[in-house]
N, C-alpha and C positions, 0 to 999 in steps of 0.2 A: 470475261463477259458474265453477266448475270443470266443464269438459265431460268426462264420464266415459264410457268404453266398456267393455263386458264381453264378452270373447271366450269362447264356449262356455258359454252361460248356462242350459243346460237341466238341469244337475245340481243337487244340494242346495247346494253352495257358491255356484253361480250364483244360485239363487233366494234364498239368504240375503243375498247382496250386494244384490240388488234390494230386498229387504225393508228393509235398512238405509239404502240410498242414496235411496230415494224420499222419505224424510223428512229427509234431510240438508239443512240450510239453505243450504249453499254449493255444492251439486252439481246439475248438470243431466245427466240420463242421455241421452247423445247417440246411443249405438249399443248394440244387444244382438244378438250374432251367433249363428247356428247354420245350418250348410249344410242340414241335414235339415229345419229348420223355417222356412226363408226365406219371408217374406211372411205368416207366421201371427202374429196379434197375441199379444204376450207374455202378456197377461191371459187368453187362451184356455187356455194351458198352465198358468198359475199364477193361478187365479181369486181368490186372496187379494189380488192386485194390482189388481183391478177398481176403477176410480175413483182409483187412484194413479198408474198408468202407461199412457199411450196411445201405444204404439210397437210396431212389428212387428219380428220377427227379421229380420236381414239377413245376407247372406253376409259372411264375414270378409275383406274386401278391404283390404289395407294402405293403398291410396291414400285410401280413405275414413276409415280409422281414424286416420291421421296427423293429422287435424284435432282429435282428442281431446287434452286436457291430460294425462289419465291413462288407462291401459289396464289392466284387470284380466284376467289369464288364468286362468279357472276351467276349465281343460282337462286332459285326461289327460296323463300324463308323455310327453314327447317332442314335444308340439305347440308349446309356447312357444318352445323352442329352434329349431324349424324355421322360425319366422317372425321371429326376433329380428334377423336381418341387415337386414330391411326398415325397422327403426326406429333403427338405429345412428346416433348423432349428431344425431337429431332432437330436437324439443322435448317429445315425449311421454314422460312417466314410465311405467315398466312395473312392475306389481306382479304377480308370478307366484305363484299359489297351488299350483302343482304342485311336484314335487321337482326340476325340471330344473336349477336353479342353487343348490341348498342346499349341496351338497358341494363343497369346494374341490379335492378330489383326483379328477381326471377318470377315472382308471383304476378307482378305487373306485366311482364312480358307475356306470360301465359294467358293472362286475361285479355290482352289486346290481340294476340295471335291465335287464340283458341286451340292451343296444343300444349302438351307437356314438353318442357325443354329437355333435349336428349343429352346435353353436356353441361350441366350446371356448374361443374368444377372449373370451367374455363371462363365463366361470366366475369368474375372479378379479375382474372388475369388479363383479359382483353383490354387494350388501350383504345379509347375513342379517337378516331383518326381525323380530328380537325386541327391541322397544323398550327393555325393561328392561336390555338389554346394549349395544345398538347405536344409541341415539337420535341421537347426533351424526352418525354415518355415514349413517343413514337420511335425514336432512334434505337432504343433497346428492346422494343416489343417483339414477342414471338407471334402474337395475334393482334391484328389491328381491325377494329370494327369501323369500316368506312361510313361516314355519316350519310343520312338520306339527303335528297335534293332540297326539299322544303326546309329541313333543319339547317342546312348549310347557309342558304340565302337569309333566313330569318336570324340565326344566331350571329352571323357576321354583322348584321345591321344593328342589333341591340347591344352586343357585348361591350363596346367602349363606354356607352352611357351607363350601363349597369355596373361596370367595374368602378366607376366614379361615384355611384350612389346618386346620380343626377335624376333618375326617373323612378316613378312609383312601380316597383316590381310586381305589385299585385293588381295592376290595372293595364296590362299590356294587350295590344290588339295586333294581329297579323292578318292582313287581307292579301292572300296570295293567289297567283294565277299560273297555270302550267300548260305547256304544250302537250299534245296527245302522246308523244313518245314516252312520257312519264308513266303511262299505263302499261308499258311493256309491249312485246311483239306478238303475244298470243291473240288469236282471233277473239273479238269481243264486239257484240252488236253496238254497244255504246260508243265505240271508237271508229265505226265505219264512217267513210267520208260523208255519206248522206245523212248520218245521224249527228255528227259534230260540226260539219261545215256550216257557216252562216248562223252559228248559235254560240251561246255563252251561258254556262250554268255553274252554280255552286254544287259541291258534293261533300260528303263527309262532315256535314254541318253539325250533326249531333256528336261527333267525335271521330277524328282521323287518327290512324295508327302512328303518325309522326308526332302527334301532340305530346305524349309523355317523353319522347326523345328530346324535343325542343325544350320542354320545361326542365328536364334534367340538365341540359347544357347551360341554359340561362341561369339556373340556380347555382351552378358552379361558378359562374361569372359574378353573380350578385352577392353570394354568400347569405342569401335570405330567401324566404319562401316566394316563389314566383307563381302568379296566376296569369294565364295567357288565354285569350280568346283567339282561336286559329280557325279560319275558314278558307279552304282551298277552292279554286275554281278551275274548270276546264275551258280553255280557249282554243279556237280553231287555227292553231299553228302546230308545227311539228316539234320544234325545240324551244326551250327557254322557260325561265321562271321570272316573274316580276312579283316582288313582295312589297306592299306598302305597309309600313309599320308605324304604329301610333303609341307614343309613350308620354304620359303626363309627367311634367317636370316636378321635382320635389320643391319644398319651400325655398331653400337657399338657391337651388339651381334656376328658379324662375327669374332670378336677377342676372343670370348669364345671358350674354348676347349670343345670337346664332353664330357670330364670328368666333366667339370663344369656344363654343362646342365644335365648330368646324376645325379649329386649330388642334383641338385634342384628338379628333378622329384622324386628322392627317398625321399627327405624331404617333398615335397608336399603331397605325398601319404603315408607317414610313418604310419599314424594312421588310414588309410582307410582299413577296414578288407577285402575288396574284390578287391583291385587294387594292382597288383604285378608288380613292375618294375624290369625286369630281368637284370642280369649283362650285361655289354657292350659286344657286339659280338653275343648276343643271337638272335635266330630267332624263336619266339613262333609259335606253330602250334595249330590248332583248337582242336585237340584231347586232348591237355593239359588242356582244360577247359570244355570238354564235360560233360554235366550233372551237372555242378557246377555254382556257382554265381560269379566266378572270371572273371576279366578282366586282361589279361597279356599284358604288354607293353615292347617294346624294342626300343632303339634309335640307329640311324646310321647316318653317314655323309661320303660321298665318297671323296676320295682325290681330292683336288683342287676345291671342290664344297662349295658353301655357302647355300646349301639347307639342312635343318634338315629333316631326314626321320624317321617317327615314325610308328612302326608296332603294331597293336592292335588286339587282338583276344578275342572273347566272345562266349558263347553259346547263340544263338539268342532267345531260348525259356526260358532261365534262367535269366542271368544278362540282357539280351535284352528284357525280358517280365516278366514272372511269378516270378522268383527269386527276381528281383528288386521290384516287387509288395509286396512280403513278407518282404523284407528288409524295405520298407516304412512302412508297418504295424507294424513291430517291433519298429521302431522309434516312431510311433504314440502312442503306448501303453507302452512306457518306458522300453522296453526289450532290452537286448543286441542285436545288429544288426545281429549277426550271428546265433541267435536262430533259429533252424530248417533249417539252411542253411549250415551246416558243411559237406556236402557231398564231398567226395573225387572225383575228376574227373574220368571218366570212360576211361580205356585204356585196350586193344586196341580199 
């Protein structure tokens, strides 16, 4: 059995990791940490886990955590990097769900997150954990930087077209919407029911922290400079991301039919267990992936237009965070990628 520890398990990504791991056939949850909740049974905080997990929160002591085969950091930005030196060269695999090691440019990370990076020597060692792009590197990685939720939905939509050079990489647009759980579990006036219910607004319009991460990933796929306009929105639902992506077709690609592009997307993702390219004419909705690790994609092109439109939906807490982290763990330990991740989406 794989002994797993979760550092900082009191937020939504931590509770989602627990939901997925308690039924994983190859995992034993060996440690669940929280300084504030030390000694409290985990099922007291998360009653959905009663009967599934009989363990108490413990303090995040490195000496105890080193006995784990894998550690998931479901912590705020800055925490994982502050503890990383404790695990250097050890046997424990690290899967970090924060943004601490996603960006390869230290100065860029520091400018977006407004703090000095505490462990720069691990930035280049970290593997970006998008399986559809980095599967072979993930398998041998000591440290995996799990992608953000918006970056996952947006990259999976654009990547096949960018790899073929079919779209103008310097004219991409991502119009994305997320449920309120993407803001985390901490108390915040903006996410109170009375503030966000029956309302819909953009945020981060002048620049969102996920923008450099998305650009970095898209640039790796296109092998050329990427310019992306990314605008996120908050919608009055709990889970889910819908990203409507716009990509002008290049000169030669304008002659391709939508059926040709569809065939390539289907071939590109044919062996990906969690990317579902829907039939032409489809309009995926977030409830079709709720509670699951799926990304569903649909392609469109309006009459007389040379712009490819890609619609991408994921559950921000699963494929956008904890499910993708478990998928990465499965790759690391040589398991089938869908082990413990075969949940049917929840409807209604």
